[in-house]
Steps between C-alpha positions, in 0.01 A plus 500: 500500500776746592684413181182575303466838668859588408455386138167681462636825640811486284302424181248776564765754595713406197208547261399837647861626514558396138178671392598813690840512330331441162274800572808708589674402176195557282416839651856626476529383139171669413620817671833500317348425159230760559754767588774417250295392197175693534607787724214409731517455876223303667421630844556254783676215319821548693318519832309178433828334399654609830207353694528172307874489573429551870257206496755282320775607737309412814402166351869454431551509877266205543658310208843549651363360827370197310847425369691603816679751278522790746842633578613443853815570692718193533788643701366357829419149373798360689342586838237226491719248319402231252314292758258783582457627143156343445367618836625853438341498155167392647523765769578754227187397311283541810655842572449602134137384516444715808667800331294460183172454691579824687580675170171368353311649793671839458438487124133416553469793739653722230250373240208545742600862563525553124150352457351718773658818372409424139854547368517528122784458255649820368422582134257206454286556813395140561486365855843370587418251776423202271855521364639541850352161596811344347692620808320302772456208259873479424599522864233250610592259221867516598405449863291192421782356290759555776263348753457194278879475455543517876244224553612289206864577402486221240271721289757780480655543157849644483571717199874427506454123488363289214135416546480203260 
């Protein structure tokens, strides 16, 4: 079941991140062609591309979590030693889960305030909170993944090791 949750999250996040980057590419190409070929600027294309890039970037956080691809300091690895390495890694996953759950709570509070105040995007004037939902989602998804890795270290994929 936990493996299915990890696979489902990764697949969904990969599809949405890929679509968001495709939107960024398409909008920027349209903007460049419009400006350079037709001398025509379309209002808001660059802003929408930026929002799509933000969505893709935050989903990149969760995808990096899926593959254990985050950078981490290694200079203190000798302290725990080889025998404790697995235990320290599990503890790190539980601490990371706690951190990401806390970040998800703060992000949700941010989105709720944006909803209440009716914040709108500059230039385009649409309500911004639906796009901001990527923040608590990304943090909560990373938290769930780290929690699963802490509970079931065998499900953790390491990006620097072959997975085949």
